[in-house]
C-alpha positions in Angstrom: 7.1 8.4 -11.0 10.7 7.6 -11.9 11.9 10.8 -10.4 10.3 10.0 -7.1 11.9 6.5 -7.0 15.3 7.9 -8.1 15.1 10.5 -5.4 14.6 8.1 -2.5 16.6 5.1 -3.8 20.0 6.4 -2.6 18.8 6.5 1.0 17.9 2.8 0.8 20.8 1.4 -1.4 21.7 -1.1 1.3 18.2 -2.8 1.0 16.7 -1.7 -2.3 17.2 -2.5 -5.9 14.7 -1.1 -8.4 13.9 -1.4 -12.1 11.8 0.6 -14.5 9.6 -1.8 -16.5 8.7 -0.3 -19.9 5.5 -2.0 -21.0 5.9 -1.1 -24.7 9.0 -3.3 -24.8 8.7 -7.1 -25.1 10.3 -8.0 -21.7 8.3 -5.3 -19.9 5.0 -6.3 -21.6 5.6 -9.9 -20.5 6.4 -8.9 -17.0 3.2 -6.7 -17.0 1.1 -9.6 -18.2 2.5 -12.0 -15.6 1.9 -9.6 -12.7 -1.6 -8.7 -14.0 -2.4 -12.5 -13.9 -1.1 -12.6 -10.3 -3.3 -9.6 -9.3 -6.2 -11.0 -11.3 -6.7 -7.5 -12.9 -4.7 -5.2 -15.1 -1.8 -3.6 -13.2 -2.3 0.2 -13.1 0.2 2.2 -15.0 2.2 3.8 -13.5 2.6 1.8 -10.3 5.1 0.7 -7.8 5.5 -3.0 -6.8 7.6 -4.1 -3.8 8.4 -7.7 -3.2 5.5 -8.7 -5.4 3.0 -6.4 -3.7 1.3 -3.6 -5.5 1.9 -0.7 -3.1 1.2 2.4 -5.2 -1.2 2.9 -8.1 -0.5 6.7 -8.3 2.6 8.7 -7.8 3.4 8.9 -4.1 5.1 11.8 -2.3 8.7 11.4 -1.3 7.9 10.9 2.4 5.1 8.5 1.6 7.4 6.3 -0.5 10.1 6.5 2.2 7.7 5.4 4.9 6.5 2.5 2.7 10.1 1.3 2.1 10.8 1.5 5.8 7.8 -0.7 6.5 9.2 -3.3 4.1 12.7 -2.9 5.7 11.3 -3.8 9.1 9.8 -7.1 7.8 11.7 -10.3 8.4 12.5 -10.6 4.7 15.2 -8.0 5.1 17.3 -9.9 7.7 20.1 -11.6 5.9 18.4 -12.3 2.6 18.9 -10.9 -0.8 17.8 -7.4 -1.6 14.1 -7.0 -2.4 12.9 -6.2 -5.8 11.1 -2.9 -6.2 9.7 -2.6 -9.7 8.0 0.3 -11.3 5.6 -0.3 -14.1 5.4 2.5 -16.6 4.5 3.2 -20.2 7.4 5.6 -20.8 9.6 5.1 -23.8 13.3 4.6 -23.1 15.5 7.7 -23.4 
């Protein structure tokens, strides 16, 4: 999943920041728990969350991810406010 996000992120650098959340690290595990509570179910791993919305529970194709980011880009949130947070939840170990 990281490769897909890394591939499209440069095209959206004006409106996108992203972070890989590693669930086997304390901070990542805490973030995972918090988001699972908000969803009222365990967050799928891997997944992609944009602006607090779970948007992918499986690895999307490049074009599918681009289209999704474009939809968020066209929402009012993007006009003059801080960059959205796109987070990726994963169980990968850090390199």
